[in-house]
C-alpha positions in Angstrom: -48.7 -48.6 -0.8 -45.7 -48.4 1.3 -43.4 -49.9 -1.7 -44.8 -47.7 -4.0 -43.3 -44.9 -1.9 -40.5 -46.6 -1.3 -39.3 -47.5 -4.7 -39.2 -44.1 -6.3 -37.3 -42.9 -3.4 -34.7 -45.4 -3.5 -34.5 -44.3 -7.0 -33.8 -41.4 -6.5 -31.3 -41.6 -3.7 -29.4 -44.2 -5.9 -29.4 -41.4 -8.8 -28.1 -38.7 -6.5 -25.7 -40.6 -5.3 -24.2 -41.7 -8.5 -24.5 -38.0 -9.5 -22.7 -36.5 -6.7 -20.0 -39.2 -6.5 -19.2 -38.6 -10.5 -19.1 -35.0 -9.5 -16.7 -35.2 -6.8 -14.6 -37.5 -8.7 -14.3 -35.3 -11.7 -13.9 -32.5 -9.1 -10.8 -33.9 -6.7 -8.0 -33.0 -9.0 -8.7 -29.6 -8.8 -9.8 -29.7 -5.1 -6.4 -28.4 -3.7 -6.3 -25.4 -5.6 -9.8 -24.5 -4.3 -9.1 -25.6 -1.0 -5.7 -23.0 -0.8 -7.6 -20.6 -2.3 -10.4 -20.5 0.3 -8.0 -21.0 3.3 -6.0 -18.0 2.0 -9.2 -16.1 2.2 -10.4 -17.1 5.4 -6.8 -16.2 6.9 -7.0 -13.0 5.2 -10.4 -12.3 7.0 -9.0 -12.7 10.4 -5.7 -11.0 9.7 -6.9 -7.9 7.6 -6.1 -4.2 9.4 -8.9 -2.8 10.0 -10.0 0.7 7.9 -8.8 4.1 9.0 -11.4 6.2 10.0 -12.0 9.7 8.0 -10.3 11.7 11.1 -7.4 9.6 10.4 -7.2 10.2 7.0 -7.8 14.1 7.5 -5.3 14.3 10.5 -2.5 12.6 7.8 -3.3 15.3 5.2 -3.0 18.1 7.8 0.3 16.5 8.8 1.3 15.9 5.0 0.9 19.6 4.3 2.8 20.6 7.2 5.8 18.7 6.1 5.5 20.1 3.1 5.6 23.6 4.2 8.5 23.0 6.6 10.6 21.5 3.6 9.9 24.5 1.6 11.2 26.4 4.6 14.4 24.4 5.0 15.1 24.8 1.2 14.6 28.5 1.5 16.9 28.8 4.3 19.6 26.5 2.6 19.3 28.7 -0.7 19.6 32.1 1.3 22.6 30.8 3.5 24.5 29.8 0.3 23.7 33.2 -1.2 24.9 35.0 1.6 28.0 32.8 1.7 29.0 33.5 -1.8 28.4 37.2 -1.5 30.3 37.0 1.9 33.4 35.5 -0.3 32.6 37.7 -3.5 33.0 40.9 -0.9 36.3 39.4 0.7 38.0 39.1 -3.0 36.6 42.7 -3.7 38.3 43.9 -0.6 41.5 42.1 -1.7 41.7 43.2 -5.0 40.6 47.2 -3.9 43.4 46.9 -1.0 45.9 45.3 -3.8 45.4 48.1 -6.2 45.7 50.8 -3.4 49.1 49.1 -2.6 49.9 49.4 -6.4 49.9 53.2 -6.2 
């Protein structure tokens, strides 16, 4: 009775060993590629940065808006300063022309 159970088990064991060895033999040339990909994926899991909280995202958005507002203010101040300087120079030129006209008379 034991021989009747042992023989099919032995056949199944031999066939499974043959199938596994043939699979390993055919897959062996490709193993380094998959192994490197597997190792890099495992490394990424442990070196990944934690995701940002929504609070941080909202704070960053508010700070970005504030930066944009301040940049606009600086640009406006620079434009106003340039315009005042140009007007001042034009006023000086006009005063010099008027003074020269008075001297000619």
